[in-house]
Steps between C-alpha positions, in 0.01 A plus 500: 500500500856387428682593177479136383130478559443827314696371199304169508165693511603718203610199303172321575303802392695526175455128425129526561469803270705320227273192525186717474644682191585161334155363570335808355729490199408133436133574537509805275752442212561772251383457136866411405520238776165357398611466136824336587329252740242415229781449240343770280841651408773377280815390687756775557763293308275514191469877523886537545547285184250717307671825627844385388366392157337847458799696634828311543666598829527431869183499706543722814154474655160341435180581680146367481254781550130585470451817293198635327298188575768268343786290624826603349861382525729804491851400390793742540811407312829639378520442123816368335576861390490616867164681478234436763165366381165434658275238349145414620335173425145379560549249781228263374580502125862607478409769249748794488301798615769766489869548445680823578823651621506476877490844652523447872335836569197402292213339697197409300284363791 
């Protein structure tokens, strides 16, 4: 087999694997993906607005996650005083669930 044919075969195998993965992912969405598709969560922009109202500062990261049987938005921000904060909001209601100093070594999974 020539080098070009080998590269083409590898590329075809990769594309087939990627297509199979995408089909499986579409057929078996995660709880987070299901909730977003069903519009069961508040828009991310609404959560960012709530976070800034609760703790003025610059949002660094926002994630939608499924923890302890509940969908939560986790918002990491740098407060106006330079401190790092982590706020968690219920993704369906927008209720503030927790607010704490962000310790990057702390993992409460």
